[in-house]
C-alpha positions as CSV (number, residue, x, y, z in Angstrom):
1,M,-221.4,130.5,117.7
2,K,-219.9,128.1,115.2
3,L,-223.0,126.0,115.4
4,F,-225.1,129.1,114.7
5,F,-223.0,129.9,111.5
6,L,-223.3,126.2,110.4
7,L,-227.1,126.3,110.8
8,L,-227.2,129.6,108.8
9,L,-225.2,128.0,106.0
10,I,-227.8,125.2,105.9
11,I,-231.0,127.2,106.5
12,V,-230.4,130.3,104.4
13,P,-229.8,128.4,101.1
14,L,-232.9,126.3,101.8
15,V,-235.0,129.4,102.3
16,M,-233.6,130.9,99.1
17,S,-234.5,127.7,97.3
18,Y,-238.0,127.8,98.6
19,I,-238.4,131.4,97.6
20,A,-237.0,130.7,94.1
21,L,-239.3,127.8,93.6
22,R,-242.3,129.8,94.7
23,Y,-241.4,133.1,93.0
24,K,-239.5,132.5,89.7
25,P,-238.1,136.1,89.3
26,A,-236.3,135.6,92.7
27,A,-234.0,133.1,91.1
28,R,-232.9,135.6,88.5
29,L,-232.4,138.2,91.3
30,F,-230.2,135.7,93.3
31,H,-228.1,135.1,90.2
32,L,-227.7,138.8,89.4
33,L,-226.8,139.5,93.0
34,A,-224.2,136.7,92.9
35,I,-222.6,138.1,89.7
36,L,-222.3,141.6,91.3
37,C,-220.9,140.1,94.5
38,F,-218.4,138.0,92.6
39,Y,-217.0,141.1,90.7
40,S,-217.0,143.2,93.9
41,A,-215.1,140.6,95.9
42,A,-212.7,139.9,93.0
43,T,-212.0,143.6,92.5
44,V,-211.1,144.2,96.1
45,L,-209.0,141.1,96.1
46,A,-207.2,142.0,92.9
47,S,-206.6,145.6,94.0
48,D,-205.1,144.5,97.3
49,V,-202.9,142.0,95.7
50,Y,-201.7,144.6,93.2
51,A,-201.0,147.1,96.1
52,T,-199.1,144.5,98.0
53,N,-197.0,143.7,94.9
54,T,-196.3,147.4,94.1
55,H,-195.2,148.0,97.7
56,M,-192.9,145.0,97.6
57,T,-194.4,143.6,100.8
58,T,-195.0,140.0,101.7
59,F,-198.6,139.0,100.9
60,T,-199.0,137.0,104.1
61,T,-198.4,140.0,106.2
62,E,-200.8,142.2,104.2
63,I,-203.7,139.7,103.9
64,H,-205.8,141.4,106.6
65,H,-206.4,144.4,104.4
66,F,-208.9,142.7,102.3
67,L,-210.1,140.1,104.8
68,L,-211.3,143.0,107.0
69,N,-212.7,145.0,104.1
70,G,-216.5,145.2,104.1
71,W,-216.6,145.4,100.3
72,F,-215.0,141.9,100.4
73,L,-216.7,140.3,103.4
74,I,-220.3,141.1,102.5
75,P,-220.1,139.8,98.9
76,A,-218.1,136.8,99.9
77,A,-220.6,136.0,102.6
78,Y,-223.4,136.1,100.0
79,L,-221.5,133.9,97.7
80,G,-221.0,131.5,100.7
81,V,-224.7,130.9,100.8
82,Y,-225.4,131.3,97.1
83,I,-223.2,128.3,96.2
84,P,-225.2,125.9,98.4
85,Y,-228.4,127.5,97.1
86,V,-227.4,126.6,93.5
87,L,-226.6,123.1,94.6
88,W,-230.0,122.7,96.3
89,M,-231.7,124.1,93.3
90,S,-230.0,121.6,91.0
91,F,-231.1,118.8,93.4
92,L,-234.7,120.0,93.8
93,T,-235.6,120.9,90.2
94,K,-236.5,118.5,87.5
95,K,-233.8,117.8,84.9
96,V,-234.5,117.8,81.2
97,E,-232.8,114.9,79.5
98,F,-231.2,115.6,76.1
99,R,-231.8,112.9,73.5
100,G,-229.5,113.3,70.6
101,S,-229.8,111.6,67.2
């Protein structure tokens, strides 16, 4: 199962890169989805940390509230494949060199 997840972390970003290179609007869609996922995951994380602090409980015992929350897991999973996608895109696309005065 670990090998399956490792292969997904390699294959999915490469497929995303292929799609983005063939269909330019897809890249903007991937970026927009990443922004939404970032704010969604950050909101769940911040609200659970705030709830833990207001209840005066230890964070390490309450960590499973957001780790098992689908509103955190799904966006975090997308960000987990989005980051390698961005790295692949920076590797595969041509860089424009800036020549200053």
